[in-house]
C-alpha positions as CSV (number, residue, x, y, z in Angstrom):
1,M,-32.2,-19.2,40.6
2,G,-34.5,-21.1,42.9
3,D,-35.4,-17.9,44.7
4,G,-36.6,-16.1,41.5
5,A,-38.8,-19.0,40.4
6,D,-40.4,-19.3,43.8
7,G,-41.0,-15.5,43.9
8,A,-42.8,-15.6,40.5
9,A,-45.0,-18.6,41.6
10,A,-45.8,-16.8,44.9
11,S,-47.0,-13.6,43.1
12,A,-49.4,-15.5,40.8
13,P,-53.0,-15.5,42.1
14,P,-54.1,-18.8,43.5
15,A,-56.7,-20.8,41.6
16,A,-60.0,-21.0,43.3
17,P,-60.2,-24.2,45.3
18,G,-62.7,-26.6,43.8
19,F,-64.1,-24.1,41.3
20,S,-66.4,-25.7,38.8
21,Y,-68.9,-24.3,36.3
22,L,-71.2,-27.2,37.3
23,A,-71.5,-25.7,40.8
24,V,-74.3,-23.5,39.6
25,F,-76.5,-26.5,39.4
26,H,-76.1,-27.0,43.2
27,N,-77.4,-23.5,43.9
28,Y,-80.9,-24.5,45.1
29,P,-82.6,-21.0,44.9
30,L,-81.2,-20.4,41.4
31,V,-82.3,-23.9,40.2
32,A,-85.8,-23.5,41.8
33,A,-86.3,-20.1,40.1
34,L,-85.2,-21.4,36.7
35,V,-87.4,-24.4,37.0
36,G,-90.3,-22.2,38.0
37,F,-89.8,-20.1,34.9
38,A,-89.4,-23.1,32.6
39,I,-92.5,-24.9,33.9
40,A,-94.7,-21.8,33.8
41,Q,-93.6,-21.0,30.2
42,S,-94.1,-24.6,29.2
43,I,-97.6,-24.6,30.6
44,K,-98.4,-21.6,28.5
45,F,-97.0,-23.3,25.4
46,F,-99.1,-26.4,25.8
47,V,-102.3,-24.5,26.8
48,T,-102.0,-22.6,23.6
49,W,-101.6,-25.8,21.6
50,Y,-104.6,-27.4,23.4
51,K,-106.9,-24.3,23.0
52,E,-105.9,-23.1,19.6
53,N,-104.6,-26.4,18.1
54,R,-101.4,-24.7,16.9
55,W,-97.8,-24.6,18.2
56,D,-96.6,-21.1,19.2
57,P,-92.9,-21.0,20.1
58,K,-93.3,-17.4,21.2
59,Q,-95.2,-18.7,24.3
60,L,-91.9,-20.2,25.5
61,V,-90.4,-16.8,26.1
62,G,-93.3,-14.3,25.9
63,S,-94.9,-12.4,28.7
64,G,-98.5,-12.5,29.8
65,G,-100.9,-15.4,30.1
66,M,-101.6,-18.2,32.6
67,P,-99.7,-18.8,34.8
68,S,-97.4,-15.8,35.4
69,S,-93.9,-17.0,34.9
70,H,-92.7,-13.8,36.6
71,S,-94.6,-14.8,39.8
72,A,-93.5,-18.4,39.6
73,T,-89.8,-17.4,39.2
74,V,-89.6,-14.9,42.0
75,T,-91.8,-16.9,44.4
76,A,-89.7,-20.0,43.8
77,L,-86.5,-17.9,44.4
78,A,-87.8,-16.4,47.7
79,I,-89.2,-19.7,49.1
80,A,-86.0,-21.6,48.2
81,I,-83.9,-18.9,49.9
82,G,-86.1,-19.2,53.0
83,F,-85.7,-23.0,53.1
84,Q,-82.0,-22.8,52.5
85,D,-81.0,-19.8,54.7
86,G,-84.0,-19.5,57.0
87,F,-87.1,-17.4,56.7
88,G,-85.7,-14.9,59.3
89,C,-82.6,-14.0,57.2
90,S,-81.9,-10.8,55.3
91,Q,-81.7,-12.7,52.0
92,F,-85.2,-14.0,52.4
93,A,-86.5,-10.5,53.3
94,I,-84.8,-9.1,50.1
95,A,-86.2,-11.9,47.9
96,A,-89.7,-11.5,49.4
97,I,-89.8,-7.8,48.8
98,F,-88.4,-8.3,45.3
99,A,-91.2,-10.9,44.6
100,S,-93.8,-8.5,45.9
101,V,-92.7,-5.7,43.7
102,V,-92.5,-8.0,40.6
103,M,-96.0,-9.4,41.2
104,Y,-97.5,-6.0,41.9
105,D,-95.9,-4.7,38.6
106,A,-97.2,-7.7,36.6
107,S,-100.8,-7.4,37.8
108,G,-100.9,-3.6,38.0
109,I,-98.7,-1.5,35.9
110,R,-98.0,-3.9,33.1
111,L,-101.7,-5.1,32.9
112,H,-102.9,-1.5,32.5
113,A,-100.2,-0.8,30.0
114,G,-101.5,-3.7,27.9
115,K,-105.1,-2.3,28.2
116,Q,-103.9,1.1,27.0
117,A,-102.1,-0.6,24.1
118,A,-105.4,-2.3,23.1
119,V,-107.1,1.1,23.0
120,L,-104.3,2.7,21.0
121,N,-104.4,-0.1,18.5
122,Q,-108.1,0.3,18.1
123,I,-107.7,4.1,17.5
124,V,-105.0,3.4,14.9
125,C,-107.2,0.9,13.1
126,E,-110.0,3.5,12.8
127,L,-107.6,6.1,11.2
128,P,-108.1,6.9,7.5
129,T,-105.6,5.2,5.2
130,E,-104.1,8.5,4.2
131,H,-103.1,9.3,7.9
132,P,-99.4,8.9,8.5
133,L,-100.0,6.6,11.6
134,S,-102.4,4.3,9.8
135,E,-99.6,1.9,8.8
136,T,-98.1,1.9,12.4
137,R,-97.3,-1.6,13.6
138,P,-99.7,-2.7,16.4
139,L,-98.5,-2.4,20.0
140,R,-98.2,-5.6,22.1
141,E,-101.3,-6.0,24.2
142,L,-100.5,-9.0,26.3
143,L,-98.0,-7.5,28.7
144,G,-99.3,-8.1,32.2
145,H,-101.3,-10.6,34.2
146,T,-104.7,-10.7,35.9
147,P,-104.5,-11.3,39.7
148,T,-105.6,-14.9,39.1
149,Q,-102.6,-15.5,36.8
150,V,-100.3,-13.9,39.3
151,V,-101.6,-16.1,42.2
152,A,-101.4,-19.2,40.0
153,G,-97.8,-18.4,39.2
154,A,-97.0,-17.8,42.9
155,L,-98.6,-21.1,43.8
156,L,-96.6,-22.9,41.1
157,G,-93.3,-21.2,42.4
158,F,-94.2,-22.2,46.0
159,T,-94.9,-25.8,44.9
160,I,-91.6,-26.1,42.9
161,A,-89.5,-24.7,45.8
162,T,-91.2,-26.9,48.3
163,A,-90.8,-30.0,46.1
164,G,-87.2,-29.2,45.6
165,Q,-86.7,-28.9,49.4
166,L,-88.5,-32.2,50.1
167,F,-87.0,-34.3,47.3
168,L,-83.5,-32.9,46.7
């Protein structure tokens, strides 16, 4: 009887030693990236309130605007990985290339897609009311970022990752 119970216990997978859901908060690159995103989006939220004297909750999750939260997020991630694992490691190289692609996309492709959306919206506005597309919902125009917004986001991400390294 003792052998059967021991065999059943031995076949069960062992629990992960020291597993905790809170361990994610000790992942410095992940925390730096999330803080970069949160601060960039918060800046947009408060800038909208200051400039337009209105609260716009969409600014907390929307794309476009100053600074680029995409750039802040990926730069904080890459720099934090560099600090944690070394700037010569493969993970940093992957994160740096990923950051470059995201920032290029934000300031290039998505910026131009937003400009095209503005032109298409203007064309739809000038259509006669009897045209089937005249009631089409407008396309989102604020999709990408200017190079200045991308650089500001990257500087914010760099600052956050560096501050995290120095103070944590």
